GULUM-966002 format. One line per field, with one value per residue (C-alpha): residue number from 1; residue in three letters; chain; x, y, z. Coordinates in Angstrom, 3 decimals, always signed. Each point is the difference from the previous one (the first is absolute). Layout:
BEGIN
pos c(NUM|...)
code c(ALA|...)
unit c(A|...)
u c(X|...)
v c(Y|...)
w c(Z|...)
***
This chain:
BEGIN
pos c(1|2|3|4|5|6|7|8|9|10|11|12|13|14|15|16|17|18|19|20|21|22|23|24|25|26|27|28|29|30|31|32|33|34|35|36|37|38|39|40|41|42|43|44|45|46|47|48|49|50|51|52|53|54|55|56|57|58|59|60|61|62|63|64|65|66|67|68|69|70|71|72|73|74|75|76|77|78|79|80|81|82|83|84|85|86|87|88|89|90|91|92|93|94|95|96|97|98|99|100|101|102|103|104|105|106|107|108|109|110|111|112|113|114|115|116|117|118|119|120|121|122|123|124|125|126|127|128|129|130|131|132|133|134|135|136|137|138|139|140|141|142|143|144|145|146|147|148|149|150|151|152|153|154|155|156|157|158|159|160|161|162|163|164|165|166|167|168|169|170)
code c(MET|GLY|TYR|ARG|THR|ILE|GLU|CYS|LEU|ALA|GLY|GLN|LEU|ASN|VAL|ARG|LEU|LYS|LYS|PRO|HIS|PHE|LYS|ARG|PHE|LEU|THR|ALA|LYS|ALA|VAL|VAL|SER|ASP|THR|LEU|VAL|TYR|LEU|VAL|GLU|PRO|ILE|THR|PHE|MET|ASN|ALA|ALA|GLY|ASP|ALA|VAL|ARG|GLN|ALA|LEU|LYS|TYR|ALA|ASP|ALA|SER|ILE|ALA|ASP|LEU|VAL|VAL|VAL|CYS|ASP|SER|LEU|ASP|LEU|PRO|VAL|GLY|ALA|CYS|ARG|LEU|LYS|ARG|ARG|GLY|SER|SER|SER|GLY|GLN|LYS|GLY|MET|GLU|SER|VAL|ILE|ARG|ALA|LEU|GLY|THR|GLN|GLU|PHE|LEU|ARG|LEU|ARG|ILE|GLY|ILE|GLY|ARG|PRO|GLU|ARG|LYS|SER|GLN|VAL|VAL|GLY|TYR|VAL|LEU|GLY|VAL|PRO|PRO|LYS|GLY|GLU|GLN|LEU|LEU|LEU|ASP|GLU|ALA|VAL|ARG|ARG|ALA|ALA|ASP|ALA|ILE|LEU|GLN|LEU|VAL|ARG|GLU|ASN|PRO|GLU|ARG|VAL|MET|ASN|ASP|LEU|ASN|GLN|SER|PRO|SER)
unit c(A|A|A|A|A|A|A|A|A|A|A|A|A|A|A|A|A|A|A|A|A|A|A|A|A|A|A|A|A|A|A|A|A|A|A|A|A|A|A|A|A|A|A|A|A|A|A|A|A|A|A|A|A|A|A|A|A|A|A|A|A|A|A|A|A|A|A|A|A|A|A|A|A|A|A|A|A|A|A|A|A|A|A|A|A|A|A|A|A|A|A|A|A|A|A|A|A|A|A|A|A|A|A|A|A|A|A|A|A|A|A|A|A|A|A|A|A|A|A|A|A|A|A|A|A|A|A|A|A|A|A|A|A|A|A|A|A|A|A|A|A|A|A|A|A|A|A|A|A|A|A|A|A|A|A|A|A|A|A|A|A|A|A|A|A|A|A|A|A|A)
u c(+31.279|+3.225|+2.128|-2.571|+0.031|+3.802|-0.028|-2.637|+2.181|+3.062|-1.953|-1.225|+3.538|+1.558|+2.455|+0.823|+0.180|+3.319|+1.443|+3.092|+2.596|-0.717|-3.215|-3.506|-1.831|-0.311|+0.518|-0.051|+0.835|-1.863|-0.144|-3.476|-0.454|+3.759|-0.083|+1.858|-2.476|+0.828|-2.553|+0.492|-1.640|+0.912|+0.807|-0.467|-2.879|-2.622|+0.819|+3.636|-0.778|+1.136|+3.588|-0.056|-1.500|+2.620|+2.756|-1.451|-0.097|+3.680|+0.790|-1.783|+1.408|-3.612|-1.879|-3.298|-1.495|+0.718|-1.800|-3.384|-1.001|-2.670|-1.966|-3.348|-2.720|-2.785|-1.650|-0.716|-2.551|+1.386|+1.697|-0.027|+3.298|+1.006|+3.127|+0.873|+2.953|+0.114|-1.909|+0.029|+0.545|-3.723|+1.168|+1.776|+3.111|+2.220|-0.898|+0.640|+3.470|+0.723|-1.143|+2.102|+3.108|-0.245|-1.052|-2.741|-3.506|+0.778|+0.305|-2.284|-1.936|-2.259|-2.472|-1.942|-3.251|-0.484|-3.130|-0.437|-1.179|-3.093|+1.935|+3.262|+1.197|-0.075|+2.350|+3.255|-1.578|-1.852|+3.104|+2.165|-2.716|-1.176|-2.886|-3.181|+0.114|-2.188|+2.196|+3.157|-1.101|-0.520|+3.412|+1.737|-1.515|+0.991|+3.604|+0.049|-1.487|+2.564|+2.883|-1.303|-0.307|+3.622|+1.116|-2.230|+1.739|+3.261|-1.578|-2.595|-0.428|-1.534|-3.196|-0.830|+0.645|-2.111|-2.884|+0.199|+0.536|-1.957|-3.346|-2.036|+0.769|-2.402)
v c(-21.672|-1.647|+1.704|-0.797|-3.660|-0.130|+1.643|-2.503|-2.872|+1.454|+0.075|-3.574|-1.195|+2.140|+1.714|+3.652|+1.713|+1.788|+2.018|-1.496|+2.629|+1.753|-1.952|+1.257|-2.397|-1.296|-3.709|-2.771|-3.683|-2.819|-3.765|-1.385|-3.776|-0.415|+2.571|+3.306|+2.805|+3.655|+2.639|+3.128|+3.395|+2.586|+3.443|+1.772|+1.876|-2.465|+0.648|-1.060|-3.149|-2.201|+1.211|-0.990|-3.409|-0.685|+1.081|-2.197|-3.081|+0.491|+0.615|-3.228|-1.947|-0.892|-0.425|+1.396|-3.436|+0.668|+3.351|+0.930|+3.654|+1.333|+3.131|+1.708|-0.104|+2.445|-2.723|-2.340|+0.536|+1.193|-2.905|-2.457|-1.759|-1.513|-1.971|-0.363|-1.442|+2.750|+2.918|+3.648|+2.829|+0.896|+3.606|-0.399|+2.198|-2.124|-3.145|+1.807|+0.866|-3.607|-1.380|+2.576|-0.654|-3.795|-0.052|-2.528|-0.395|-3.598|+0.177|-0.577|+3.021|+0.277|+2.863|+1.346|+1.772|+3.548|+0.732|+3.031|+3.545|+1.373|+2.326|-0.491|+3.401|-1.412|-2.934|+1.530|+1.248|-3.278|-2.176|+2.151|+0.867|-1.685|-2.414|+0.142|-2.172|-2.775|-0.267|+0.160|-3.134|-1.814|+1.192|-1.124|-3.464|-0.080|+0.847|-2.908|-2.343|+1.163|-0.546|-3.490|-0.770|+0.976|-2.359|-2.695|+0.517|-1.150|-3.383|-0.492|+0.567|+3.271|-1.664|-1.293|+3.423|+1.658|-2.373|+0.900|+3.735|+1.080|-0.020|+2.989|+1.127|-1.335)
w c(+46.669|-1.109|+2.633|+2.706|-1.027|+0.139|+3.431|+1.155|-1.245|+1.717|+3.252|-0.416|-0.769|+2.758|-2.376|-0.492|-3.382|-0.591|-2.859|-1.639|-0.966|-3.294|-0.616|-0.808|+2.303|+3.541|+0.502|+2.562|-0.225|+1.685|-0.259|-0.661|-0.259|-0.565|-2.833|+0.093|-0.683|-0.677|+0.889|-2.096|+0.281|-2.662|+1.398|-3.304|-1.506|-1.212|-3.665|+0.665|+2.024|-2.887|+0.361|+3.675|-0.824|-2.676|+2.408|+2.774|-2.245|-0.751|+3.683|+1.027|-2.961|-0.818|-3.256|-1.206|+0.736|+3.705|-0.001|+1.470|-0.436|+2.366|-0.898|+0.438|-2.631|-0.757|-2.101|+2.917|+2.765|+3.327|+1.769|-2.910|-0.750|-3.350|-0.841|-3.685|-1.912|-2.633|-1.410|-0.854|+2.453|-0.070|+0.124|+3.365|-0.291|+2.239|-1.934|-3.295|+1.285|+1.030|-3.361|-1.841|+2.154|-0.263|-3.653|+0.687|+1.421|+1.000|+3.779|+2.962|+1.160|+2.985|-0.225|+2.963|-0.827|+1.198|-2.046|-2.228|+0.747|-1.738|-2.316|-1.844|+1.254|+3.567|-0.633|+1.309|+3.224|+0.406|-0.439|+2.270|+2.529|+3.169|-0.603|+2.079|+3.140|-1.453|-3.077|+2.129|+1.848|-3.326|-1.233|+3.193|-0.402|-3.685|+0.917|+2.477|-2.622|-2.573|+2.440|+0.814|-3.722|-0.595|+2.769|-1.495|-3.385|+1.576|+0.832|-2.753|-3.719|-1.203|-1.283|+3.483|+1.521|-2.721|+0.775|+3.682|-0.402|-3.085|+1.731|+1.108|+3.543|+2.624)
***
């Protein structure tokens, strides 16, 4: 869901993601409310996303305080969005990689719920598979809400955005 959210943002901001030479991510720059914003999409395996995030922070001359990581979550209902200031990886491999690479859990993360399959043995196929049409509509709306929340973070404090976003989808 993270890459879909970044692509949604790129479309809203009318920018195109490009790969800098010798980097492990795609990036685009945009100005939002007089603030320079970097969109970053790792192009690594999920369990190496942290290396790309660390490299992108250096590339953008940004700090961890500037970072918002977007990822999917099996622990949230399909289409739910949650913004948090800190926390564990909740078993999400990409988030584990980011925490390990940055050496901290203290950064904003925006999780998009994809629900959970009936059996643990189905998780990989479920995460990588195509959702049923009804769920796809909920996920598409969640991606739009997540992209809007990221833009809102540029203008407002995280608590305000959390209050707006961390509600069940309608």
